Phi, psi and omega in degrees: 000118191292145182287118171284129182261123180273155173306322178304313175299305178316310179294318178296322180295320178309307193287333175278332174246339175082006172303156168292161191300309183294319178302310179297321181298302185312309184294312182301319182295316180293328190266011180052037171087001181281119180300316182293316185289329175292323180296317183294319183294319179296318179294322183288318186287320177300321176296315172311307187296319183298324184290325182287328183277359188300330182275356170293151179270141180249096184256349182250163177160204184202158179256117174274143177222156181203130170240128180301144180314326179279359186061020180266339178233130179225140178229149171226137180227129172270131189229127184249148175223186180269319184235159182287330173308306186289323174308335187261348183300137181308311182313302185305308182304313180308321184289322177296326182289323182292313178306313182296322180288328168302315182296322180301309186297308198264345179044065176297158180268334180198170179292323175208180187299319182300343180267357175276122189293147184314316182293333170293316180301308179304319184290319178296318180300310178303322183289318177300316183294322176306310179306307187288328177299314184296324180286356177072034177286145176306139182310312182294336175281332195303311183297322177302310180294323181293318173305316180296316179290335176292317179301309179298324179296314182295324172301316186285328198252349177247136188314303185290350179252003177279155180275124180310120182301333186273356178282114182300331190268347183058036178244328187284122179274158178302326177301316186290329178290326184278327173303316189293325188290319181295319179298309188292322183270343174078018179230162173293119173247125183234129170270117187267322185191158176212165176216141182229120177259128173232132186304137178083355177250000000 
């Protein structure tokens, strides 16, 4: 028997994802009325749509900025989109503000793994290798353990893979946050660069 989807559920899902009414209704039906499962479905579809939009050019956007209340940390982040209309959209502007605040708090080293200098990666690798040797791990397992530690280092040190500091569940990554904004605005959204200043550094 099919689950009956109420208008209230559709409205809540629209508010939470920014997806169209029919998309929300269909996702809820497929998820048998489960709000979280429907959000995951829409997120997956949004990621697929974003992948199709990957070739589009992003010539518009905004610079998000944030200065910490003690005046010792300042951030600027460039977020791009396809049209001037979306660049002025509340969802897009909020994303830029949230990203700047997140960067101030989480201090990422780079946008993604490709942005971390090779010498920094090699230094981390050497430290991890020494750690596993000191722990007496079998030689054939050492490289696998080191690779796992490096993955964790990238997750913690690169903006796109960090967990969003304002997510109460501690699961939403910045990459997912940007994909959600792309889903809500219907345009390709790209974080292109950022700078973080800390007094005395």
